[in-house]
Residue, then its C-alpha position, 0 to 999 in steps of 0.5 A: x761246259x759253257x756257263x748258263x745262268x739257268x743251270x748249276x753244275x753238279x760235282x758228281x752223281x751223288x751231288x746231283x741227287x742232293x739237288x733234285x727231287x728224284x734219283x737220277x739214273x747213271x748209264x752203265x754203257x756210254x759208247x765209249x764216251x766219258x762224262x764231261x758234265x752234270x748240270x741241273x736246271x735250277x732257274x726258269x726263263x726269268x732267272x727265278x729259282x725252280x722248286x726242287x720238284x721242278x728241276x731236271x738233269x742234263x748229263x753231258x757225255x760229248x757225243x750224247x746228252x742224257x736228260x732226265x725230268x720228273x714231270x708226273x705221269x701224263x706230262x712225261x708220257x706227252x713229252x715222250x710220245x706226243x712231242x716231236x724231236x725229229x721229222x719221223x718218230x718210230x714207236x719203240x720200247x726201252x726195257x718195257x716202257x713206251x718210247x719213240x726213236x728219231x733217226x740221225x739226219x744226214x750230214x749237212x753243209x757247214x753253212x746250214x743254220x739248222x744243222x744236222x737232226x740229231x738221233x733221239x730216243x725218248x721214253x717215259x717211266x711213270x712220272x719220269x721223262x728220259x731223253x738221250x740225244x746225239x748228232x753222231x751216234x745212231x739210235x742203236x747205240x742210244x737204245x743200248x745206253x738207255x737200256x743200261x740205265x736199268x742195270 
């Protein structure tokens, strides 16, 4: 994992919970990918310490990343359903929660500076915003990972 002054690594899911104002959800299904790191966003763009309630979590699994953030109901809804994460968003559901999905873009030449559009599944659950993204896995795999957060 690269060093980034905006993040601190968490040693485990339990340690991550101690650093956040919410209990993060751990996926039961990971499409065969192992957890490579847990990062907590602890500093803003000016490297000021964020209040615990404003922190978010990134779980890095190699082929995908899972982001969780407590944003309040209206902001979580906006981030999940109104913010664009790709060229075409499709309405979806994640265990009864409104969601959007974005298809994995086609492979691009190695010299393409923009890179491949990742597949994204994003949804809100009350005041929580969730996003799973991958530049390798399909929406179907990401949706299965998303559902596994709930049981």
